[in-house]
KEGU-750846 format. One record per residue (C-alpha): residue number from 1; residue in one letter; chain; x, y, z. Coordinates in Angstrom, 2 decimals. Each point is the difference from the previous one (the first is absolute). Last residue first. Layout:
NUM_A_A_X_Y_Z
...
//
This chain:
225_L_A_-107.31_-21.07_-166.17
224_L_A_1.38_-0.47_3.62
223_R_A_4.18_-0.34_-1.70
222_E_A_0.03_3.16_-1.73
221_R_A_-1.97_2.43_2.54
220_D_A_2.73_-1.38_3.04
219_L_A_-1.54_0.34_3.11
218_V_A_3.53_0.20_2.51
217_E_A_2.22_-2.72_0.69
216_G_A_3.82_0.61_1.65
215_P_A_-0.58_-0.30_3.49
214_A_A_-3.79_-2.67_0.17
213_G_A_-2.42_2.35_-0.37
212_L_A_-1.72_0.91_3.61
211_R_A_-3.15_-1.29_1.47
210_L_A_-3.36_0.87_1.69
209_V_A_0.51_3.46_1.40
208_A_A_-2.94_1.62_1.28
207_C_A_-2.07_3.09_-0.54
206_G_A_-3.20_1.60_1.63
205_D_A_-3.51_-1.26_1.31
204_E_A_-1.22_1.52_-3.34
203_T_A_2.03_-2.32_-1.94
202_C_A_3.35_-0.15_-0.54
201_A_A_2.11_-3.31_-1.00
200_V_A_3.87_0.15_-0.70
199_F_A_1.97_-2.08_-2.26
198_V_A_3.72_2.06_-0.17
197_T_A_2.21_-0.18_-3.23
196_L_A_3.56_1.38_1.20
195_A_A_1.88_2.01_-2.48
194_M_A_3.49_0.45_1.41
193_D_A_3.42_2.35_-2.07
192_A_A_2.48_-0.11_1.91
191_S_A_2.54_1.67_2.22
190_A_A_2.97_-0.26_2.02
189_S_A_1.82_1.31_2.65
188_Q_A_2.90_-0.19_2.67
187_L_A_0.78_3.03_2.27
186_E_A_3.53_-0.83_1.70
185_G_A_0.76_-0.35_3.75
184_A_A_1.09_-3.96_-1.52
183_V_A_-2.68_-0.35_-1.51
182_D_A_-3.37_1.82_1.35
181_G_A_-3.23_-0.30_-1.78
180_A_A_-1.81_0.64_-3.40
179_R_A_-3.05_-1.49_-1.42
178_H_A_-1.81_1.56_-3.27
177_L_A_-3.44_-1.37_-1.58
176_T_A_-0.83_2.06_-2.86
175_G_A_-3.35_0.38_-1.31
174_S_A_-3.62_-2.04_-0.97
173_V_A_-3.07_-1.58_1.30
172_T_A_-1.85_-2.14_-1.55
171_V_A_-3.34_0.18_1.03
170_A_A_-2.48_-3.12_-0.38
169_T_A_-3.71_-0.47_1.23
168_A_A_-2.70_-1.61_1.77
167_G_A_-3.09_1.36_1.21
166_P_A_-1.29_-2.89_1.48
165_P_A_2.46_-2.42_-0.02
164_L_A_0.51_-2.73_-3.37
163_G_A_-2.47_-1.64_-1.34
162_D_A_0.11_2.09_-3.20
161_T_A_2.67_1.37_-1.13
160_E_A_0.03_-1.59_-3.05
159_G_A_-3.07_1.49_-1.29
158_R_A_1.46_1.00_-3.28
157_T_A_-0.29_3.68_0.91
156_E_A_1.52_-0.33_3.74
155_A_A_2.84_-1.69_-2.01
154_D_A_0.21_3.43_-2.69
153_T_A_0.17_1.90_3.53
152_W_A_2.56_-2.45_1.48
151_E_A_2.71_0.76_-2.36
150_E_A_-0.66_3.00_-1.20
149_P_A_1.85_0.77_3.73
148_V_A_-2.04_1.26_2.52
147_A_A_3.03_3.16_1.03
146_A_A_1.98_0.68_2.87
145_T_A_3.05_2.54_-1.56
144_E_A_3.31_1.51_1.46
143_I_A_0.25_-1.10_3.17
142_D_A_4.09_0.46_1.43
141_F_A_0.16_-2.88_2.27
140_W_A_1.97_-0.57_3.30
139_Q_A_2.96_-2.71_1.11
138_A_A_1.91_1.26_3.27
137_A_A_2.77_-1.98_1.30
136_R_A_2.25_0.67_2.58
135_Y_A_2.73_-1.89_-0.21
134_Q_A_-0.13_-2.26_3.00
133_R_A_-3.79_0.04_-0.73
132_L_A_0.47_-1.41_-3.87
131_Q_A_0.94_-2.79_1.66
130_N_A_-2.70_-0.79_2.50
129_W_A_-2.10_-0.03_-2.94
128_W_A_2.02_-2.43_-2.02
127_A_A_-0.73_-1.80_3.57
126_E_A_-3.67_0.15_-0.49
125_D_A_-0.93_-0.47_-2.88
124_P_A_0.63_3.42_-2.54
123_L_A_-3.89_0.49_-1.18
122_Y_A_-0.82_-0.21_-3.55
121_A_A_-1.00_-3.99_-0.70
120_E_A_-1.02_-0.01_3.49
119_L_A_-2.50_1.99_-0.45
118_D_A_-1.78_-2.14_-2.56
117_T_A_-0.12_-2.90_2.11
116_V_A_-1.70_2.30_2.82
115_L_A_-2.30_1.17_-2.42
114_G_A_-1.28_-3.78_-1.69
113_P_A_-0.85_-0.83_3.91
112_T_A_-1.80_3.22_0.37
111_E_A_-2.18_-0.73_-3.46
110_V_A_-3.13_-1.69_1.61
109_G_A_0.60_2.03_3.70
108_T_A_-3.87_1.59_-0.66
107_P_A_1.50_3.24_0.63
106_D_A_2.75_0.24_-2.88
105_A_A_3.20_1.60_1.25
104_V_A_0.24_3.66_1.61
103_A_A_1.44_-0.91_3.24
102_L_A_1.74_-3.37_-1.51
101_I_A_2.09_3.37_-1.54
100_Q_A_0.48_1.73_3.28
99_E_A_0.83_-3.36_1.34
98_V_A_2.78_-0.56_-2.56
97_I_A_1.64_2.89_0.44
96_A_A_-0.28_-0.44_3.72
95_D_A_1.67_-3.64_-0.54
94_R_A_3.02_1.93_-1.68
93_D_A_0.21_2.95_3.09
92_D_A_1.11_3.32_-1.24
91_T_A_2.33_2.08_1.92
90_T_A_3.44_-0.71_-1.32
89_T_A_-1.35_-1.66_-2.48
88_D_A_-1.23_2.24_-1.85
87_W_A_-3.24_-1.06_-2.08
86_T_A_-1.89_0.97_-3.43
85_F_A_-0.91_-2.24_-2.31
84_L_A_-2.78_-1.85_1.15
83_L_A_-1.58_2.49_2.53
82_D_A_0.27_2.11_-3.78
81_A_A_-1.00_-2.28_-2.26
80_V_A_-3.58_-0.25_1.95
79_H_A_0.12_3.41_0.46
78_R_A_0.04_0.47_-3.77
77_A_A_-2.82_-2.92_-0.27
76_F_A_-2.40_1.71_2.31
75_D_A_0.40_3.38_-2.04
74_S_A_-0.49_-2.41_-3.79
73_P_A_-3.26_-1.74_1.70
72_T_A_-1.57_3.43_1.03
71_P_A_0.45_0.53_3.62
70_D_A_-2.93_0.93_1.79
69_P_A_-0.03_1.64_3.38
68_A_A_3.07_2.43_-1.42
67_S_A_2.78_-0.24_3.03
66_K_A_2.46_-1.60_-1.75
65_D_A_-0.03_2.55_-3.49
64_E_A_2.79_-1.46_-1.81
63_H_A_0.66_1.97_-3.37
62_T_A_3.17_1.73_1.54
61_D_A_1.47_-3.16_0.73
60_P_A_2.91_1.93_2.14
59_A_A_3.20_0.24_-1.35
58_R_A_2.75_-2.51_1.87
57_S_A_2.39_1.31_2.63
56_P_A_3.65_-0.20_-1.16
55_L_A_2.16_-2.04_2.72
54_V_A_1.97_2.06_2.13
53_P_A_3.30_-2.22_1.39
52_E_A_0.75_-1.60_3.52
51_P_A_3.09_0.39_1.07
50_A_A_1.54_-2.77_-0.82
49_P_A_-0.54_-3.48_1.60
48_T_A_2.70_-2.49_-0.54
47_S_A_-0.23_-1.73_-2.80
46_P_A_-2.75_-2.67_-1.10
45_A_A_0.11_-3.90_0.33
44_M_A_-0.05_-1.72_-2.39
43_P_A_-2.03_-2.91_-0.17
42_S_A_-2.02_1.07_-3.44
41_P_A_-3.39_0.37_0.50
40_H_A_-2.83_-1.92_-1.63
39_A_A_-1.47_0.40_-3.10
38_G_A_-3.99_0.01_-0.08
37_A_A_-0.23_1.12_-3.85
36_L_A_-1.39_3.14_1.10
35_G_A_2.98_0.75_2.06
34_E_A_2.13_-1.01_-3.21
33_S_A_-1.20_2.15_-2.64
32_T_A_-0.01_2.95_2.86
31_S_A_3.78_0.08_0.20
30_L_A_1.08_1.41_3.22
29_H_A_1.84_-2.54_1.40
28_L_A_0.97_1.29_2.56
27_G_A_2.82_-3.29_0.37
26_T_A_3.48_1.88_0.45
25_A_A_0.64_-0.81_-3.98
24_I_A_-3.11_0.36_-1.02
23_G_A_-0.76_3.39_0.70
22_I_A_-1.40_1.08_-3.18
21_M_A_-0.81_-2.41_-2.55
20_T_A_-1.26_2.21_-2.40
19_L_A_-3.85_-0.33_-0.40
18_A_A_-1.98_-2.52_-1.34
17_L_A_-3.24_1.87_-2.27
16_I_A_-2.93_-1.78_0.75
15_A_A_-2.52_1.28_-2.67
14_G_A_-1.67_-2.93_-0.98
13_A_A_0.07_-4.21_-0.16
12_V_A_-3.70_-0.67_-1.06
11_L_A_-3.09_-1.22_2.14
10_R_A_-1.57_-2.96_-1.44
9_H_A_-3.74_1.07_-0.64
8_A_A_-0.94_-3.10_1.70
7_R_A_2.57_-0.07_2.04
6_I_A_-1.29_3.35_1.45
5_W_A_-3.59_-1.64_0.41
4_A_A_1.71_-2.33_1.70
3_R_A_1.24_1.94_2.49
2_I_A_-2.75_2.51_-0.04
1_M_A_-2.13_-3.09_1.54
//
């Protein structure tokens, strides 16, 4: 249902910028643009393990209050984006990330199959995840803004969101995505602007994530009007 609405309102290419191709020669694949497109890892093996570099720690999202009993749609969308984009291959498991997000998915299950497909577009596949682990790759998302776009508000005013799940809202989360890893004993890193539209539903029973906008696509006012 949400995906049909998205298609009808023509989500367009938005704020993902290609990262510098760092570590390609050794197979690290730090490029966000390749990762979000589902690229496969290079078959080249990493060099002999070197002393582990100190990866930069991500700045905490001070806007997010996970302890709040009734998060706003924007708070909840921040939380979803943080779960999706912040991981460390040395300590995290890819499937566990998926499970954490599905744990707060549409309780009716209607949108869940589509959400699973959305997650596949954003997370490295298992083979690539294992390749990144050899380089102790980590990724984190410095969130700057999270707000309901005017395009969604306008669509609500025109009655174009009628029929969607109760409390359905679009929130565009923007910030800077970072990735870093150990390439031959040296810390390599890259950053890019990132924007993601998260479709959530918040009611008196809490918030749930319905779907994710496709990589590189955010609600765009000029195309909606």
